[in-house]
Structures are given as C-alpha cells and as structure tokens.
N, C-alpha and C positions, 0 to 999 in steps of 0.2 A: 505494499499498500503507500503512496505518494506521502509523504510527508513535508508539513511545514513547520516554519516556531515562528513563530513572534515575540519578542524579549518586551520589554514596559519599562520605558526607562524617558518620560517624562517631567515624570518629578522630579523636582529643583534639590529638596534634602534642605532642606533648614535647617532646621535640628543636628546639623554637620557644622553650625558655624560656619559656613566656610564663602567664600567668592567663589569656589569653584564645585561645578558641577558632584554633583555627588557620586555620580559615575566612573568618574574621573579619579576621586581616588585610587590610590595604591594596593595593594593586595601582596606583597610577594614578589613586588619590581613591576608591575605590570598595574593595569588603570583596574578594575573589576567588571567594567564592562566584558576587559581584550577577554579576560579566562571563561566569563560564559558565552562571548560569544564565539571563541574555542569550541566549546561544548556545542554548542547548537550544530556550527558547524560540523561535524562529523558527522552527524547525524538526517541534521535535510536533507531535502534533492532535491532542493531550492534554494538559496541567497535568503539566511534568516530578516526577516523586518525590524528597523528596530525603532519604534515610536516613540521619536521624543518630541520637543515644544520647537515651536520656532523662532527661529534662533539661535538653537543651539549648534551654534557651526564646529565649536573644540570638536563634539560627538561626531560632526559630521568625518570631518578633518581628518580624525583617528582612526575611523571604519571604514572611510570610503575602500570601493572595492574592493571590499567584504562581504555586502551586508548593503541591503532597499532599507529606505526612510517613508515612516510614514509621520503626519504631526497632527498635535493633539494640541489645537488652541485657545483650547479651557479646558482647566484643570478640574470635570467630571469623574474624576475618577478611573479604575481601573475598567471598567464594562467599560464605556465612552472612549478608553483610547483602546480596545483591544478593535473596537468597531473600527475605527481608524485604520487600521491593515486590512478589513475588508477586501474595497477598491481594486487591492494589490494581488489578493490570497483566491477569493470568492468565485470557488467553481473549479479552483485549479490541482487543491487536492482531497486526499481521501480525510485525511486528519490533520489538525492544526493541534500544534503542542503552544503552549501563551504559563510563558515564567516572566521574570523583574530581573532586571540587568543589575543587581545589586547585590547576585547569589553566586558569588567566587566558587563554593565549594559544593554547587551542583555539576557529579559526570555525568561525560556523555553518557555510560552504559548506564545510566540509572533512564537516562531521557526513555534508552531505547527500549527499556521492559514495560516503561510507561507505557512508552505506545505500545509495545507490543501485548499488552493488560486491553491496553482497549483492543485492539481489531480481534481477538480471541476473547473476548466478552459479547462484541457486538456493543455496549454502552454508549450511551451517550456520551459522558464522562469517563476518563480514569484521575484521577488526581493522588498525589504522593500524600503521606501524610507521616510523622513523625513523633514517635514519643516525649514528652515533656514535662518540666515539672508543677507544680499546680499554678506558681507565680509568673508563666509565660503568657506573653501578648496578643500568640499565634491562635486564631481559632478554635473551636472543638468540633468536634467531628463525632458525628452523632449515628449510631448505626440501629437499621433492623436486626429484627433474631436472623436471619440469613447471612446479615456480613454488609449490606448493603448499606450505600450513606446515601442518611435521609436528609439530614442538614449540615450548613456546615455556621456553628452561632460566634460569635466575636464579641467579644470577650466582652465589650463594654452594649451589645445585647443580652449579655447573660446574667446582667450585673440587673437588670431590672423587669427580668421573669423567675416568676414566682420558685422554680425548681434552680435557683442558678448556681447557688453554690452548686449542686449537686452533675449539673454542668460543668462548670471551671475544674471541678476533680478530674475531667475525666480526662486522663491520660494522652489519648490520641489526638496528634494537631494537626493544622492544615497547614502544608509546604508553601501554599503559593506556587507548586505547581500541575499544571494541567494536559491531559493531552483529547481533545476533542474530536466526536464524529465532524468532519468538517461542512458539512453540505447543516445540520441540524445549528454546529453552533454560530455558520452566520444567518441562516435564515430566525431566529430566536433572538438575535441578543439586544434585535432595538425594543425585545418586547421587558429589559428590563425594567421594573421600579424603579424612581425618583426618590433614595433616600435622603433627608436631610442627618449630614455627619458635620464635625464638628468643624468644618473650615467651609460650609458649604455644604450642598444640593452635591451629589456622585450615585454613579448609577456602578452597582459592586459587580464584578466579576464571579461575586463568593455566592452572588444571587441566583446563577445559573446551575446549581445542584437545585436547590429549590423547585427549580420551573421544569426540570429534568425529570424527579419525584414526581410532578405533578403530571404531570403529561404519562406518569406510567414509561419511565421512560428508568432507564438502572445508571446507575452511579457505583464505578469500581474505586475503591484504594488502594495504594500499592503501601505498604509502610519500607521505609530507605534503612537499611541496612546502616548508614552512618548517617546518625540525629544532628550530626554538623553540616551534610549537605542543606540540612533548611535555613542557616545563618544568613542572615541579609546583615546586611551596613546603614542602617539609618542615622547613627553618632557618634561621637567619635570612640566611644566606649563600646557599643559594636563592632566599628571598625577594627579597634582590638584586638577583638575576640575570633574575627575575622579572622584577620593575620594568623594571630597564635594557633588557631584548626590547622589553615591549612600549612603555616610551619611542622606540623606534630603528622600532619599526613606527608608533604617530602620525606623526611628525615627515614617516619617508617616505615619506607617505599624505599631507601636506601638502608639502613640496618638488615633489610629483607636481601639486598643485593651481596650482601657480604662485606658490609661499608659498617668501618668501625666508629663512632660517633661516640665522645668519654663522656661528654654531656650534651645530649638533646636539648635539651631546656634552651644552655646558654652557647648553637649553634643556629645560624640563619644561610637557609641553601632555597637559591631561589629554584621554582623548576622547569628550568630553560637547563640547569648545569648537568653536566655529566659524572661521574666518580665509577671510578673502576675496582673490579674488587680488590679488598686487602689493603685499602688505604684506610690511613686513620686519620681520625680528626679531634684537634685536641678545644677546649673550649675558648669562646668570644672569638669564632672564624668570622667571615662572612663567605659566601659564594654566590659571586651575583652573576646575571648575562649571559653569557653564551662562554661562560667558563670551562675546557676541558680536566681534569685531572686524571693522569693515568692511573694504571695499578701498583699497590704497595709505595703508595706515596704515604709521606708523613704531613699533614698541615697543621702551624699552627703550635701552642694558642699564637690568639691577638692575630690574626691574618689577615689581610681581606681581600678576596680574588677578583678579581672584574674582568671579566673578557678573556683571562688570562688560561694558557696549554700549559700545564706539568707532564716533562716527560716521563713513563714507567718508574717511580726508587726516587722519585726526587724528594726531595725535604725543602717548607720551607715555613718559618719563623719568626714571628711578629714583623711581621711584611709588608706592604701594601706593594700590589700585581696590579696593573691594568692596561691591558691591553698587550701584554708581553711573553711571550715563549721562551721555556725552561725547560733542559733537553734531560735527556733521561739521564737517574743517579745528579744530579748537579744539589749543592748545598747551595740556600736566599739566607740569607741571617742571618742573626738575630738586626731588627732596624733598618732593613733598603726599603727603598721605594723606587721600584720601574715603572719604565712607562715605555710600550713601544708603540706600535704605530697601530692605528683601529683598523 
C-alpha cells in the first residue's frame, strides 16, 4: 500500500522562549525536524509533506529538496493543520501517517509497524501509544472490552469529567502518531468540531478517533516498544530530556556493537558518528558530525572530535581535532588542537 507522511510543524513553540522556531532547535547536533524527516523519508512512498506557517523561511531553506510544504495561515489546531496537506495528498495514497515535527526519537521501524497495523486491521486509524505516569500531560487512551480504542481524553477534558481521576490513572497515553486510511481521513477531516482551547478555537486531530468510532469504524492502538519515542520538545526542559534520551539510545547502540564507554552518562556521541569495534572511550568526550573512529582506538578523557578520522589503534587524549585525519597507531595529546581541511 502506498504511504504518505505528514509532519505538523506550524507551531512556533512559544513555551521554548526563543526567537528560533521550536523544530529548529538541535538535538544531538541536528535540528529536531531533521531527525523526524529522515525517519519519514525512509518509509514514505513520496516526499513527506511538512505543514508550516507562512514566513517560516528557515524551515523551508533547511528542508528544501527533501520535503513538500503546506501552509497553515491560522493557528486553528492540529486537525486544521492536517487539512492543509489535503490538496497535495488527497487521492494519491492508500495510507496517510501524521505526526509532529518535534519528535526526534520516533523511529522509522515504528512508523512501518504502525502502517502495517492499519493495513492488516483495515482500521480507519492505527495510533501509537506509550505507557506513562499519572502526571503525564499526554491524552489518555480509553479502550473497549475487545481492546479497540474508544476515545482519546485530553488531560484538561479529563479534569472536567466525573470519572476524571480514573481516566487520569490510565497508564496508556496517546503518543501523537497516527496512520489513517487516507481516503477516510481526507473525506472526514472537515467534519471535526471546533473546540474552545486555551489559545482560542481549534480543531483537534484527536477527535478523529471519536468520529471513527461513532461511524462504526475500527481504531487500533500499537504500544511503542520504547516510551521515549513519544517524547516531544515544547520547552527547554523537554528539549534537555529528549537530548538525554537520544544520547542514551546512541550510546546503547555502540555498547552493543563492541565499543567500551567508560562512563556512558558522560559521553556525547552524535548519531552520524562511526566507531570501530574494541575502541575505548573515556569520560567527557564529544564525538560529532562525520567523525570516523577505527577499531581498537582509545579516545579521551576530555577529547572533542569534530568531523575527524582516526585510523585503527590511534590514541587521542585531552585534545580537540576538527576536520583532521590521524594515521593508524598515532598518539595525539594531551592538550593538542589539530585542524585539517573541511
């Protein structure tokens, strides 16, 4: 089945307290939206559609040639933002996966699993959920006796319900990733009710769940293997949490690949780095950009490698290497600063 992907990125993230748009803030050396787009590109059958606000020129410049753009000229909510992509996608795919541009931990593998769940169940919607704590700000997922989803209840809505405490105690939370039967989505988006939100009237994409259930259509939920995939970054504190979670993921991958990290909590490796087996990395090291470290190297402590290349068996201690290449077996440092040609 053909799959289209829509990334919602029109919100400017005022809670970030920044002159820079939220999705341009970096996580592990790259803007948040770049991580999400890379995952989307690997699963979509056409270039992803990114919904932005008019005037978001920095986003357009960053993603030019990799995405198509739709524009939300009024901040009328996630349902309205999704509708802005209809003119580009309606009638052009069997499935439409919709998510947010500030979720850099979302994996392409999870997107594929969600699309497969929608196709196999023939549901109107397959949605991703995560297991979370009672103080989470995510909407709660209500299921029926058969396990199908009945409703998504936002926290503010739950607090107004007679059974609000019981709803807030539900551990399954909406992650904000949906795979729709595309024809059904584009046909019914305009039927969403206008709700009064804190910032004004909005159309909620989550209301598509209740709409599908009211029509007798099935809604299925897929619980994420890793709850971190549901993390977004709308504040500086959330940005720090996302950064830490992505760093843990990258470090775990290298530990499993045969690299020794003497203190993973004090080791910073960007996802674009390559490291050879049996390399040892000491604390307070930063490996950035297109750095390639050969097998059996020793890095650190207190070393920064930016787009550097280390041959097998090289040793670098307490030094900074930028665009520099070190031969196999070479020893550098302490307190060297080498800069090569970029």
